[in-house]
C-alpha positions in Angstrom: -6.5 -2.5 27.7 -6.2 -4.1 24.2 -2.9 -4.7 22.4 -3.6 -1.9 19.9 -4.4 0.5 22.7 -1.2 -0.4 24.5 0.7 0.2 21.3 -1.0 3.6 20.7 0.1 4.6 24.2 3.6 3.5 23.6 3.9 5.3 20.2 2.3 8.5 21.6 4.8 8.4 24.5 7.7 8.4 22.0 6.3 10.5 19.2 3.6 12.8 20.8 -0.1 12.5 20.7 -0.8 14.8 17.7 -2.8 12.6 15.3 -1.2 11.9 12.0 -3.2 13.3 9.0 -2.2 10.5 6.7 -0.8 7.0 7.0 1.6 5.8 4.2 2.5 2.2 3.5 5.6 2.2 1.3 6.2 -0.6 -1.2 9.3 -1.6 -3.1 11.6 1.3 -4.1 10.0 3.8 -1.7 11.5 2.8 1.6 13.9 5.8 1.6 11.0 8.2 1.9 10.6 7.2 5.5 14.1 8.7 6.1 12.8 12.1 4.9 10.3 12.3 7.7 11.3 14.6 10.5 10.2 12.7 13.6 10.6 9.5 15.5 11.4 6.1 14.1 10.4 2.9 15.9 11.4 -0.6 14.7 8.5 -3.0 14.1 10.4 -5.4 16.4 9.5 -3.0 19.3 5.8 -3.1 18.5 4.1 -6.3 19.6 1.8 -7.5 16.8 3.6 -5.6 14.0 4.9 -7.9 11.3 8.6 -8.7 11.1 8.6 -8.0 7.3 11.0 -10.4 5.7 10.9 -9.2 2.1 14.1 -7.6 0.8 13.5 -4.1 -0.4 11.3 -3.2 2.6 12.4 -1.4 5.8 10.3 -2.5 8.8 10.0 0.7 10.8 7.2 3.0 11.8 8.1 6.7 11.4 5.9 9.3 13.0 6.6 12.9 12.1 6.4 15.6 9.5 6.8 15.3 5.7 6.1 18.3 3.5 4.6 20.1 6.5 2.0 17.3 7.2 1.9 15.0 10.2 2.3 11.5 8.8 2.7 7.9 10.0 4.9 6.0 7.6 5.1 2.3 7.5 8.4 1.4 5.9 7.4 -2.1 5.1 4.4 -4.4 5.0 3.8 -8.1 5.6 2.4 -10.2 2.7 0.0 -13.0 2.7 2.6 -15.3 1.2 5.0 -14.9 4.1 2.9 -16.9 6.6 -0.4 -17.5 5.0 -2.2 -14.8 7.1 -4.1 -12.2 5.1 -4.6 -10.2 8.3 -0.9 -9.6 9.0 -1.4 -5.8 8.8 -4.5 -5.7 11.0 -2.7 -4.6 14.2 -0.7 -1.8 12.4 -3.8 -0.4 10.8 -5.8 -0.7 14.0 -3.1 1.3 15.7 -3.1 3.9 12.9 -6.8 4.4 13.5 -6.2 4.5 17.3 -3.6 7.3 16.7 -6.4 9.4 15.2 -5.5 9.1 11.6 -8.3 9.1 9.0 -6.6 8.5 5.6 -4.4 5.7 4.4 -2.3 5.8 1.2 -0.9 2.5 0.0 1.9 1.9 -2.6 3.1 -1.2 -4.2 5.1 -2.8 -7.1 2.9 -4.5 -9.7 2.9 -6.2 -13.1 1.1 -4.3 -15.8 -1.5 -5.9 -18.1 -1.8 -2.8 -20.3 0.6 -1.6 -23.0 -0.2 2.0 -22.2 1.1 1.5 -18.6 4.6 0.1 -19.2 7.3 -0.7 -16.6 8.3 2.6 -14.9 4.8 4.1 -15.1 2.2 4.4 -12.4 -1.4 3.3 -11.9 -3.9 4.8 -9.5 -6.2 2.1 -8.3 -9.9 2.7 -8.8 -11.0 -0.8 -7.9 -9.6 -4.2 -7.1 -10.2 -7.9 -7.7 -9.5 -10.4 -4.9 -8.2 -13.4 -6.9 -6.5 -15.0 -3.9 -9.5 -16.6 -2.4 -8.7 -15.3 1.1 -9.7 -12.3 3.2 -8.3 -10.6 6.3 -11.7 -10.5 8.0 -12.2 -14.3 8.0 -12.8 -15.1 11.6 -13.9 -11.7 12.7 -16.8 -12.5 15.0 -18.9 -9.3 14.7 -21.2 -8.1 11.9 -18.7 -5.4 11.2 -17.0 -8.1 9.0 -19.6 -7.4 6.3 -17.7 -4.4 4.9 -19.2 -2.8 1.8 -16.5 -2.3 -0.9 -18.4 -0.7 -3.7 -16.4 2.5 -3.0 -13.4 1.0 -1.3 -10.9 3.3 -3.1 -11.8 6.8 -2.0 -12.9 9.1 -4.8 -11.8 12.3 -3.1 -8.3 11.0 -2.4 -8.0 9.7 -6.0 -9.0 13.1 -7.3 -6.3 14.8 -5.1 -3.7 12.3 -6.3 -4.7 12.8 -9.9 -4.4 16.5 -9.5 -1.0 16.2 -7.9 0.2 14.1 -10.8 -1.1 16.7 -13.3 0.7 19.4 -11.4 3.9 17.4 -11.6 3.4 16.7 -15.3 3.3 12.9 -14.7 0.9 10.6 -16.5 -1.1 8.8 -13.9 -3.6 6.4 -15.4 -6.3 4.6 -13.3 -7.2 1.0 -13.3 -8.1 -2.2 -11.5 -5.6 -4.1 -9.4 -5.9 -7.9 -9.1 -4.5 -9.5 -5.9 -2.8 -12.9 -6.3 -1.6 -14.8 -3.2 2.0 -15.2 -4.4 4.8 -15.8 -3.8 5.1 -17.3 -7.3 4.7 -15.0 -10.1 1.5 -15.5 -12.2 1.4 -17.9 -15.2 0.5 -16.6 -18.6 -2.8 -18.4 -18.3 -3.6 -16.6 -15.1 -2.6 -13.3 -16.6 -5.0 -14.0 -19.5 -7.8 -14.8 -17.0 -7.1 -11.7 -15.0 -7.4 -9.6 -18.2 -10.8 -11.2 -19.0 -12.0 -10.4 -15.4 -11.1 -6.8 -16.0 -7.7 -6.4 -14.3 -5.2 -3.8 -15.4 -2.4 -4.8 -13.1 -1.5 -7.8 -10.8 0.3 -7.9 -7.5 0.7 -9.7 -4.2 -0.3 -7.1 -1.7 -2.5 -4.0 -1.0 -6.0 -5.6 -1.2 -5.9 -7.0 2.3 -4.9 -3.6 3.6 -7.7 -1.9 1.7 -10.2 -4.2 3.2 -8.8 -3.7 6.7 -8.7 0.0 6.2 -12.3 0.1 5.3 -13.1 -2.2 8.3 -11.5 0.4 10.6 -13.3 3.3 8.8 -10.2 4.8 7.1 -10.4 6.5 3.8 -8.0 4.7 1.5 -6.2 5.1 -1.9 -3.5 3.2 -3.6 -0.9 3.6 -6.3 1.0 0.9 -8.2 4.5 1.2 -9.6 4.8 -1.0 -12.7 7.9 -3.0 -12.6 7.2 -5.5 -15.4 4.6 -6.7 -17.9 2.5 -9.7 -16.8 3.7 -13.1 -17.8 3.3 -13.8 -21.5 2.9 -10.1 -22.4 6.6 -9.5 -23.1 9.9 -11.2 -23.5 11.4 -9.8 -20.3 12.4 -12.2 -17.5 10.3 -11.7 -14.3 11.9 -12.1 -10.9 12.0 -10.4 -7.5 15.5 -9.0 -8.4 14.0 -7.6 -11.5 11.2 -6.0 -9.5 13.7 -4.4 -7.1 15.8 -3.1 -10.0 12.8 -1.6 -11.8 10.9 -0.2 -8.8 13.0 2.9 -8.4 12.2 4.1 -11.9 8.5 4.5 -11.1 9.2 5.3 -7.4 10.9 8.6 -8.3 7.7 9.7 -10.1 5.5 8.5 -7.3 7.6 10.3 -4.7 7.0 13.6 -6.5 3.3 12.9 -6.6 3.2 12.0 -2.9 5.1 15.1 -1.9 2.8 17.3 -4.0 -0.3 15.5 -2.6 0.9 16.2 1.0 1.7 19.8 0.3 -1.9 20.3 -0.9 -3.1 19.0 2.5 -1.7 22.0 4.3 
């Protein structure tokens, strides 16, 4: 039996074998949402192959249960490429999610905005992405399944449902392109200018590897960014991780309303 199959059995023994409808990966400022789930919480440290997320602001637990009447699997933290140089850090968790019978994945993150009309505290629904990192979580995958088409990586149906949830909540949710940088350093002003030329609307250090892995496993996927700052050189604000953690809750409160409305619509 594979590692992921063993983990699926372990999780089902603890949380039951009813498949989750939706998987949620919570970024900075949203970790508390896992506490609202009525179900079973399992520390990543109990799940062989799950990352021991070391970024402050993340809560490394898997919570399986019900939120807004929908069976969910909530990942309270993620591992980032910059932590150990492995873009496939989230491969095992997402393979397990698929093994649990889940078909949809919703990702959230904190990001830097490149657009004046999406200021800090606002949200952006990803309609595409740019892999600026030069890496890929499927490097080394031996099968032809590694040639994953990404022309429609961000699921149009899920995006439409999230956009409707935002409208129902009276929240402005613009769409745009997210550019993945390797991190952990924040981008230079020159890199921000380059990203804008390439067509990016936001920059960040996560999410794209998970989108690629999700599509590899056949999961439908959508993602939303919480803007915590403007990109380097676009404002006079000081950019830091502490600033990110301080600003994330502003947009996270709006995103939580959208997520809850989105889930209620699934019932």
